[in-house]
FIVEX-18840 format. One line per field, with one value per residue (C-alpha): residue in three letters; x, y, z negated. Coordinates in steps of 0.2 Angstrom, whole numbers, always signed. Layout:
N
rest: c(Ala,...)
xx: c(X,...)
yy: c(Y,...)
zz: c(Z,...)
! end
This chain:
196
rest: c(Met,Asp,Asn,Gln,Lys,Val,Ile,Ala,Gly,Val,Ile,Leu,Ala,Gly,Gly,Leu,Ala,Arg,Arg,Met,Asn,Asn,Gln,Asp,Lys,Gly,Leu,Val,Leu,Tyr,Lys,Gly,Lys,Pro,Leu,Ile,Ser,Tyr,Ala,Ile,Lys,Ala,Leu,Ser,Gly,Val,Thr,Glu,Glu,Ile,Leu,Ile,Asn,Ala,Asn,Arg,Asn,Leu,Ala,Val,Tyr,Gln,Thr,Phe,Gly,Leu,Pro,Val,Val,Thr,Asp,Leu,Thr,Ala,Asp,Phe,Gln,Gly,Pro,Leu,Ala,Gly,Ile,Leu,Ser,Ala,Met,Val,Phe,Thr,Thr,Ala,Asp,Val,Leu,Val,Val,Val,Pro,Cys,Asp,Ser,Pro,Leu,Ile,Lys,Ala,Glu,His,Leu,Gln,Lys,Leu,Leu,Thr,Met,Arg,Ala,Glu,Thr,Asn,Ala,Ala,Val,Ala,Val,Ala,Phe,Asp,Gly,Glu,Arg,Leu,His,Pro,Val,Phe,Leu,Ala,Ile,Lys,Thr,Ser,Leu,Lys,Ser,Ser,Leu,Gln,Asn,Tyr,Leu,Glu,Ser,Gly,His,Arg,Lys,Val,Asp,Gln,Trp,Leu,Lys,Gln,His,Pro,Met,Val,Ile,Val,Asp,Phe,Ser,Asp,Gln,Pro,Cys,Ile,Phe,Ser,Asn,Ile,Asn,Thr,Leu,Thr,Asp,Leu,Glu,Val,Leu,Glu,Ala,Leu,Lys)
xx: c(+0,+6,+9,-1,+8,+0,-17,-23,-39,-43,-60,-60,-70,-59,-70,-80,-97,-103,-119,-123,-124,-106,-111,-97,-104,-95,-105,-122,-134,-140,-153,-148,-129,-115,-111,-93,-98,-103,-86,-78,-88,-84,-65,-64,-68,-53,-39,-28,-28,-41,-37,-49,-44,-53,-50,-64,-72,-56,-61,-77,-68,-56,-70,-71,-55,-45,-31,-36,-25,-27,-22,-4,-9,-19,-35,-45,-37,-48,-47,-29,-23,-32,-25,-7,-9,-14,+1,+13,+5,+4,+17,+6,+10,-8,-21,-40,-48,-67,-77,-87,-103,-107,-116,-120,-102,-98,-82,-85,-84,-68,-61,-65,-54,-40,-41,-41,-26,-16,-20,-15,-1,-8,-3,-21,-38,-52,-71,-82,-101,-104,-105,-91,-76,-78,-60,-62,-65,-48,-35,-18,+0,+7,+23,+15,+17,+31,+21,+6,+16,+24,+7,-1,+14,+12,-5,-15,-31,-40,-40,-44,-30,-17,-23,-21,-2,+0,-4,-22,-35,-54,-65,-82,-97,-110,-121,-123,-120,-131,-118,-109,-124,-117,-124,-120,-135,-149,-161,-149,-150,-169,-169,-157,-165,-182,-174,-178)
yy: c(+0,+17,+29,+45,+57,+73,+76,+92,+96,+108,+114,+119,+135,+144,+142,+155,+145,+151,+140,+148,+165,+168,+167,+161,+144,+141,+156,+151,+147,+129,+126,+142,+140,+144,+128,+129,+126,+108,+104,+112,+101,+85,+89,+94,+76,+69,+82,+93,+108,+114,+126,+135,+137,+153,+167,+179,+186,+182,+193,+184,+167,+173,+175,+156,+157,+146,+149,+155,+150,+157,+148,+151,+151,+164,+163,+151,+135,+123,+111,+105,+123,+124,+107,+113,+129,+118,+106,+121,+129,+114,+103,+88,+72,+68,+80,+77,+86,+91,+103,+117,+112,+95,+97,+79,+73,+68,+64,+46,+46,+56,+44,+29,+38,+40,+22,+14,+25,+21,+2,+1,+13,+21,+39,+43,+37,+43,+41,+30,+30,+14,+22,+35,+42,+58,+65,+80,+68,+63,+58,+61,+62,+79,+72,+73,+91,+92,+80,+91,+107,+100,+94,+111,+120,+109,+116,+101,+103,+87,+80,+62,+61,+67,+55,+40,+44,+38,+23,+24,+15,+17,+18,+11,+22,+13,+10,+29,+38,+52,+59,+66,+77,+94,+111,+118,+128,+137,+122,+110,+120,+119,+101,+97,+108,+99,+83,+77)
zz: c(+0,+5,-10,-7,-19,-16,-7,+0,+10,+24,+29,+47,+49,+62,+77,+87,+85,+102,+101,+84,+92,+86,+68,+57,+53,+37,+30,+37,+23,+21,+8,+0,+0,+12,+23,+17,-1,+3,+10,-5,-16,-7,-6,-24,-29,-20,-17,-28,-16,-4,+10,+21,+39,+45,+59,+55,+39,+29,+15,+13,+13,+0,-12,-14,-23,-11,+0,+17,+32,+49,+65,+70,+88,+96,+105,+95,+101,+92,+77,+80,+78,+61,+56,+60,+50,+35,+37,+38,+22,+11,+3,+1,+9,+15,+22,+22,+36,+36,+47,+38,+47,+40,+23,+20,+18,+0,-10,-9,+10,+10,-3,+9,+22,+10,+3,+21,+26,+11,+12,+30,+29,+45,+49,+52,+46,+57,+54,+65,+64,+74,+91,+91,+82,+73,+75,+63,+48,+44,+32,+40,+35,+35,+42,+59,+59,+72,+84,+82,+85,+101,+107,+106,+113,+128,+131,+125,+114,+113,+95,+100,+113,+100,+87,+99,+99,+81,+71,+67,+56,+61,+46,+48,+42,+53,+38,+36,+52,+47,+35,+51,+56,+60,+63,+79,+83,+73,+79,+71,+55,+55,+58,+45,+32,+35,+30,+12)
! end
């Protein structure tokens, strides 16, 4: 079993959210609380440090009392840019990655990713819902920082393509695929809020 010495978490809230009329998704209210607060709660159960990756409304994100890291690359280059920023900032051995817009994720789900990664000594553990991978739900070694930096510098952006370059364990959540429900549009928000 791999020894996970220090574990950090990063919440990806750095996108433009074009399908949400450019609203900052992490700050959109879901059941009365900002979406990002659900990710903070989930990560606080499994990590010693939580980072917020954001590129707008930085002062608002700082009110959550956590370090806010911006992309090191310009022009909103996607989730990998946020992951790289967190890897550069933290001294942790392992990074747990979650998006800001999936409020049904809980600490127990993230712990399953961490446990599977450690047990298999894989570089990456990625969530699978029975039909497809969810490549922004990860437990990942921060030692992949140089690989990620090189990948982004070469002009690539696809998360799944980069992950495939490294030893990866796929973590099965097919018994509860709804936990990956994410809010991309105002309609998504209404549908998810209507659920019990």
